[in-house]
VMD Tcl script that draws the C-alpha trace (Angstrom):
set ca {
  {185.04 -19.76 211.62}
  {188.21 -18.94 213.59}
  {187.97 -15.27 212.58}
  {184.33 -15.23 213.71}
  {185.35 -16.61 217.11}
  {188.22 -14.12 217.44}
  {186.06 -11.10 216.58}
  {183.64 -12.10 219.35}
  {186.40 -12.38 221.96}
  {185.65 -9.12 223.74}
  {188.89 -9.07 225.74}
  {190.97 -9.63 222.60}
  {189.10 -6.83 220.83}
  {189.77 -4.47 223.77}
  {193.47 -5.39 223.74}
  {193.80 -4.76 220.00}
  {191.89 -1.46 220.16}
  {194.00 -0.27 223.11}
  {197.24 -1.10 221.29}
  {196.13 0.38 217.94}
  {194.85 3.62 219.48}
  {198.06 4.05 221.46}
  {200.22 3.54 218.37}
  {198.14 5.98 216.31}
  {198.09 8.60 219.11}
  {201.90 8.62 219.15}
  {201.94 10.62 215.90}
  {199.99 13.69 217.12}
  {201.59 13.61 220.58}
  {205.04 13.53 218.99}
  {203.99 16.46 216.79}
  {202.96 18.44 219.90}
  {206.34 17.66 221.45}
  {208.65 18.24 218.45}
  {206.52 20.17 215.93}
  {207.33 17.49 213.33}
  {205.01 14.88 211.85}
  {206.83 11.59 212.39}
  {204.56 8.96 210.84}
  {207.06 6.23 211.73}
  {205.93 6.64 215.36}
  {202.96 4.41 214.45}
  {205.41 1.50 214.44}
  {207.79 2.76 217.16}
  {208.42 1.58 220.69}
  {208.46 4.39 223.21}
  {206.53 7.63 222.98}
  {203.24 8.89 224.35}
  {201.15 6.97 225.26}
  {202.76 3.65 226.14}
  {201.16 1.09 223.84}
  {202.37 -1.80 226.01}
  {200.62 -0.29 229.00}
  {197.45 0.61 227.07}
  {197.26 -2.90 225.61}
  {197.56 -4.65 228.95}
  {195.45 -2.27 231.00}
  {192.62 -2.45 228.47}
  {192.86 -6.25 228.48}
  {193.01 -6.45 232.25}
  {190.04 -4.15 232.80}
  {188.08 -5.89 230.02}
  {188.83 -9.24 231.70}
  {187.44 -7.88 234.96}
  {184.38 -6.38 233.31}
  {183.50 -9.42 231.17}
  {184.78 -12.32 233.31}
  {184.60 -10.82 236.80}
  {187.01 -9.00 239.05}
  {187.00 -11.97 241.44}
  {188.29 -14.52 238.91}
  {191.75 -16.07 238.76}
  {192.01 -14.83 235.17}
  {191.72 -11.21 236.34}
  {194.35 -11.84 239.02}
  {196.81 -13.20 236.45}
  {196.04 -10.27 234.13}
  {196.82 -7.80 236.94}
  {200.11 -9.56 237.70}
  {201.22 -9.55 234.05}
  {200.17 -5.91 233.66}
  {202.21 -4.92 236.71}
  {205.31 -6.63 235.29}
  {204.98 -5.01 231.87}
  {204.24 -1.53 233.27}
  {207.27 -1.78 235.55}
  {209.39 -2.93 232.61}
  {208.10 -0.15 230.32}
  {208.80 2.61 232.84}
  {211.81 1.11 234.57}
  {214.07 -1.35 232.81}
  {213.39 -0.27 229.23}
  {213.60 3.42 230.17}
  {217.00 2.89 231.76}
  {218.18 0.96 228.69}
  {217.12 3.94 226.57}
  {219.04 6.36 228.78}
  {222.13 4.16 228.55}
  {221.80 3.98 224.76}
  {221.53 7.78 224.60}
  {224.72 8.23 226.63}
  {226.64 5.59 224.67}
  {225.64 7.32 221.44}
  {227.03 10.61 222.82}
  {230.27 8.83 223.64}
  {230.52 7.43 220.12}
  {229.88 10.91 218.74}
  {232.60 12.43 220.89}
  {235.16 9.72 220.16}
  {234.51 9.35 216.46}
  {233.67 12.83 215.18}
  {233.29 12.91 211.44}
  {232.34 9.26 211.09}
  {228.87 8.19 210.01}
  {227.24 6.26 212.84}
  {223.56 6.64 211.97}
  {223.04 2.97 211.13}
  {224.87 1.72 214.20}
  {223.42 4.06 216.82}
  {221.74 2.30 219.68}
  {218.00 2.78 219.83}
  {217.34 5.45 222.44}
  {213.54 5.52 222.58}
  {212.84 2.06 223.93}
  {211.31 2.93 227.28}
  {208.73 5.28 228.65}
  {208.64 8.20 231.02}
  {206.21 7.91 233.93}
  {203.88 10.33 232.12}
  {203.82 8.11 229.02}
  {202.96 5.11 231.19}
  {200.17 7.05 232.91}
  {198.90 7.99 229.44}
  {198.82 4.29 228.54}
  {197.01 3.42 231.77}
  {194.35 6.08 231.19}
  {193.92 5.05 227.55}
  {193.59 1.40 228.57}
  {190.88 2.23 231.12}
  {189.07 4.41 228.57}
  {189.13 1.72 225.87}
  {187.93 -1.11 228.13}
  {185.17 0.87 229.82}
  {183.95 2.45 226.58}
  {183.86 -0.93 224.85}
  {182.04 -2.49 227.80}
  {179.44 0.29 227.80}
  {178.87 -0.21 224.06}
  {179.26 -4.00 223.84}
  {178.02 -5.30 227.19}
}
mol new
graphics top color blue
foreach p $ca { graphics top sphere $p radius 0.5 }
foreach p [lrange $ca 0 end-1] q [lrange $ca 1 end] { graphics top cylinder $p $q radius 0.2 }
display resetview
């Protein structure tokens, strides 16, 4: 009964499709960038496209399409999306840059020591292009779903 209700929640379905597609698309886009198949990118934060952005944009647009663009729910969805997109491209990106530089410092100071397990995670934020990729994917998912499942 609960599963039946969840599967008919069109906004939730759009959100999950947006997130899943973004995570899966990270593997081929990483291959195009590095010429290596990194299947772990399916579970990674960072990378192209931004799954956080795709998830929220698809949910926000789906909310507008199914509930109305003049509803308070759409307004709240826009506000939350703006916060997360700013965080993905701004705060988290800067944290990743700092982690990258700290890891270089550790490497310089402690040459010859194994630091793989203790390295700070460097790919935790997104470039503006990765965020734009998430925005476009989110729009595509929500509009395609709405055209199919109106």
